NUGU-896516 format. One line per 10 residues: number of its first residue (from 1); their letters; for each residue x, y negated, z negated of C-alpha. Coordinates in steps of 0.2 Angstrom, whole numbers, plus 5000, padded with zeros to 4 digits. Each point is the difference from the previous one (the first is absolute). Example, Ala and Ser with C-alpha at 12.3 -4.5 7.8 and 13.67 -1.06 7.14 Angstrom:
<sites>
1 = as = 5062:5022:4961; 5006:4983:5003
</sites>
This chain:
<sites>
1 = xxxxxxxxxx = 4453:5268:4285; 4984:5009:4999; 4984:4990:5004; 4990:4994:4985; 4983:5007:4997; 4986:4987:4997; 4991:5008:4985; 4988:4985:4997; 4989:5000:5016; 4989:4985:5004
11 = xxxxxxxxxx = 4983:5002:5008; 4999:4981:5002; 5017:4994:5007; 5011:4989:4989; 5002:4987:5015; 4981:4998:5000; 4999:4997:4981; 5014:4988:5001; 4988:4988:5009; 4991:4998:4983
21 = xxxxxxxxxx = 5017:4996:4990; 4995:4991:4984; 5018:4994:4996; 5010:4997:5015; 5015:5011:4995; 5011:5011:5009; 4991:5015:4993; 4981:4995:5003; 4987:5002:4987; 4981:5000:5000
31 = xxxxxxxxxx = 4986:4998:4988; 4990:5017:4999; 4981:5001:4996; 4997:5017:4993; 4982:5001:5006; 4996:5016:4991; 5005:4993:4983; 4995:4982:5004; 5017:4993:4994; 5014:4990:5008
41 = xxxxxxxxxx = 5018:5004:5000; 5011:4986:5004; 5016:4999:5011; 5002:5018:5004; 5014:5005:5011; 4995:5004:5018; 5012:5015:5000; 4990:5008:4986; 4982:4997:5006; 4988:5009:5012
51 = xxxxxxxxxx = 5011:5015:5001; 5002:5018:4993; 5014:5012:4998; 5002:5011:5015; 4983:4994:5007; 5004:5007:5018; 5014:5012:4998; 5016:5005:4990; 5011:5000:5015; 4996:4982:5006
61 = xxxxxxxxxx = 4995:5006:5018; 4984:4991:5000; 5006:4986:4989; 5014:4996:5013; 4989:5002:5015; 4988:4987:4993; 5014:4989:4995; 5009:5000:5017; 4986:5002:5012; 4984:4992:4992
71 = xxxxxxxxxx = 5006:4988:4986; 5016:4994:5008; 4992:4993:5017; 4985:4992:4990; 5010:4992:4987; 5010:4990:5013; 4984:4994:5008; 4991:4996:4983; 5015:4991:4993; 5000:4989:5016
81 = xxxxxxxxxx = 4981:4996:4998; 5004:4995:4982; 5013:4988:5006; 4987:4993:5012; 5006:5008:5016; 4983:5006:5008; 5007:5003:5017; 5003:5018:4997; 4982:5005:4998; 4997:5004:5018
91 = xxxxxxxxxx = 5016:5009:5002; 5001:5010:4983; 4982:5007:5001; 5005:5018:5001; 5011:4999:4985; 4987:4990:4990; 4985:5012:5004; 5011:5015:4997; 5005:4993:4983; 4982:4995:4995
101 = xxxxxxxxxx = 4992:5017:5005; 5014:5010:4991; 4998:4988:4985; 4981:5004:5000; 5003:5019:4998; 5016:5001:4989; 4994:4993:4983; 4992:5010:4985; 4983:4993:5005; 5002:5004:5018
111 = xxxxxxxxxx = 5004:5018:4994; 4985:5001:4988; 4989:4993:5014; 5005:5014:5012; 4998:5013:4986; 4982:4992:4997; 4996:5002:5018; 5006:5018:5000; 4990:5004:4984; 4984:4992:5008
121 = xxxxxxxxxx = 5001:5015:5012; 5003:5013:4987; 4988:4995:4986; 4984:5004:5009; 5007:5016:5007; 5006:5006:4983; 4983:4995:4993; 4991:5011:5013; 5011:5014:4997; 4997:4999:4981
131 = xxxxxxxxxx = 4981:4999:5003; 4999:5014:5014; 5011:5012:4990; 4994:4997:4983; 5018:4996:4994; 4992:4991:4984; 5012:4985:5001; 4991:4986:4991; 5010:4985:5008; 5007:5005:5018
141 = xxxxxxxxxx = 5003:4982:5003; 5015:5001:4988; 5009:5012:5011; 5012:4989:5011; 5013:5004:5013; 5016:4993:4995; 5019:5004:5002; 5004:5012:4986; 5017:4994:4994; 5012:4985:5001
151 = xxxxxxxxxx = 5008:5006:5016; 4984:5003:5009; 4995:4983:4995; 5016:4993:5007; 4998:5009:5016; 4981:4993:5001; 5007:4982:4998; 5013:5003:5013; 4987:5006:5012; 4989:4985:4996
161 = xxxxxxxxxx = 5014:4988:5004; 5004:5008:5016; 4982:5001:5005; 4999:4981:4999; 5014:4998:5012; 4991:5012:5012; 4983:4991:4998; 5008:4984:5005; 5001:5004:5018; 4981:4998:5000
171 = xxxxxxxxxx = 5002:4983:4993; 5012:4991:5011; 4985:4991:5009; 4997:4989:4985; 5006:4982:5000; 5009:4991:4986; 4996:4983:4991; 5009:4992:4985; 4989:4991:4986; 5010:4987:4991
181 = xxxxxxxxxx = 4992:4996:4983; 4999:4982:4996; 4990:5001:4984; 5007:5001:4982; 4994:5018:4998; 5012:5013:5006; 4999:5016:5010; 5003:5016:4989; 5006:5018:5005; 4993:5016:4994
191 = xxxxxxxxxx = 5008:5017:4999; 4990:5004:5015; 5004:4985:5010; 4992:5002:5017; 4982:4995:4999; 4987:5000:5014; 4982:4996:5004; 4989:5002:5015; 4989:4984:5000; 4992:5005:5017
201 = xxxxxxxxxx = 4994:5017:4992; 4995:4994:4983; 4982:5003:5003; 5002:5016:5010; 4997:5017:4992; 5011:5012:5009; 5011:5015:4993; 5015:4993:5010; 4999:4982:4993; 5017:5002:4991
211 = xxxxxxxxxx = 5009:5005:5016; 5016:4990:5003; 4996:5002:5019; 4983:4991:4998; 4996:4985:5010; 5001:4985:4988; 5014:5007:4988; 5010:4987:4991; 5015:5003:4989; 5007:4988:4987
221 = xxxxxxxxxx = 5018:5000:4991; 5006:4986:4989; 5018:4996:5004; 5002:4988:4985; 4990:4989:4989; 4997:4988:5015; 5000:5011:5015; 4989:5014:5006; 5001:5010:5016; 4985:5006:5009
231 = xxxxxxxxxx = 4998:5013:5014; 4983:5000:5008; 4990:5005:5015; 5001:4984:5012; 4985:5006:5011; 4989:4997:4985; 5008:4986:4989; 5007:4983:5003; 5014:4995:4988; 5006:4982:4999
241 = xxxxxxxxxx = 5001:4988:5014; 5003:5004:5019; 5018:5006:5004; 5004:4999:4981; 5004:5015:4989; 5001:4990:4984; 4986:4993:4989; 5000:4990:4984; 4989:5005:4986; 4993:4985:4991
251 = xxxxxxxxxx = 4985:5008:4992; 5002:5010:4984; 4986:5011:5005; 5010:5007:5014; 5015:5004:4988; 4987:5007:4988; 4993:5011:5014; 5017:5008:5004; 5005:5002:4981; 4984:5009:4997
261 = xxxxxxxxxx = 5004:5013:5013; 5017:5003:4991; 4990:5002:4983; 4989:5012:5009; 5014:5010:5007; 5011:5000:4984; 5004:5017:4992; 5009:4994:4984; 5009:4984:5003; 5001:4983:5009
271 = xxxxxxxxxx = 5015:4990:5002; 5000:4981:5000; 5011:4985:4999; 4994:4987:4988; 4995:5004:4982; 4985:4987:5001; 4992:5013:5012; 4998:5012:4985; 4983:4994:4995; 4994:4999:5018
281 = xxxxxxxxxx = 5004:5019:5002; 4991:5005:4985; 4984:4991:5006; 5003:5008:5017; 5002:5017:4991; 4983:4998:4991; 4992:4998:5017; 5008:5012:5012; 5012:5013:4992; 4994:5017:5005
291 = xxxxxxxxxx = 4988:4994:5013; 5009:5007:5015; 4997:4993:5017; 4999:5018:5007; 4992:5015:4991; 5000:5018:5005; 4983:5009:5000; 4993:5017:5005; 4983:5005:5006; 4993:5018:5000
301 = xxxxxxxxxx = 4991:5001:5017; 4991:5017:4996; 5001:5019:5002; 4996:5011:5014; 4997:5019:5000; 5012:5007:5013; 4995:5019:4997; 5008:5015:4992; 4997:4992:4983; 5011:4985:5005
311 = xxxxxxxxxx = 4997:4982:4997; 5008:4985:5009; 5001:4984:4989; 5004:4983:5009; 5008:4985:4992; 5006:4983:5005; 5013:4988:4992; 4998:4982:5003; 5006:4984:4995; 4991:4985:4993
321 = xxxxxxxxxx = 5006:4982:5001; 4995:4988:4987; 4989:4986:5007; 5009:4983:4996; 4988:4985:5000; 5013:4986:5001; 5009:4998:5016; 5017:4991:5000; 5002:4985:5011; 5017:5005:5008
331 = xxxxxxxxxx = 4992:5011:5014; 4985:4999:5011; 4990:5013:5010; 5002:4998:5019; 4984:4995:5008; 4998:5017:5008; 5001:5007:4982; 4989:4988:4991; 4984:5011:5003; 4998:5013:4986
341 = xxxxxxxxxx = 5009:5016:5004; 4988:5014:5000; 5011:5015:5004; 5018:5005:4998; 5013:4999:5013; 5018:5004:5001; 5013:4987:5007; 5007:5014:5012; 4989:5016:5001; 5015:5009:5008
351 = xxxx = 5010:4999:4984; 4997:5015:4989; 4994:4997:4983; 5014:5005:4987
</sites>
């Protein structure tokens, strides 16, 4: 019997969405908040959301690789965590960070962010070419580097997913912590589910501020309406009580802080469990949708005459991190990190930047 080809390929796995099941049936469903249109669609089948036809490939090579090697091992650990078995955290770190890093790059928003970063390089270069050669193009910023057809886009999506797996090797030093939501407000999950924020460097202006290898990095992934997984730099932050990798959240402000990161991250959709959260999400949208944590910028550093009627132009691409004012209560800066950070450092300078 020939292997079946998966046509509808998820960029957010079904097992992750299942943690936000709204009806408790064999085939889980979630409520979807369409943030672009500001409307709610109730009880959408998990199988049909956060996915596109042939998102990665038509022969299922990438789809099968992700299913067997990334999602499968992570889903076993995450399902145990959802069942209040937290003993696996220390032993399952490699599988979890591999899943989180892959998830960070494999979504539609992850793809568009990568393209934005590339175009931040090309836009000032093309602008200079236009100006220096009198090309007469009135809007050089409208020219974008982008895959030219559907097959090229699929290839780009596949490369993005695999890059995340490779990048995870530089993230294996992070520790894990579980946040248990004890409030009557729920965690929600966007279509770009891995959120991050570097509280240590929130006041530092440095082009590398968005690096995953930065000192003080933190990643957050809601696993259900009541459980959130954190990966963090333990040389900078203290999470929870000593010798415990679990904390209870009793402040709504902490849940709000994590949910606003999901709203900032969202490309088009947010999944949630209980319909009473709909009005909450609409208010969150009004405050945070489109206000990304990280934005890609470019800077023209100048021109230099290098002789023989030639000019050299120099450009820099950098990342800005939004400066959040409110700090959640579930982590603290260690004493040695409490003084304001004035300069950027990598956690391990010997690990090359992806």
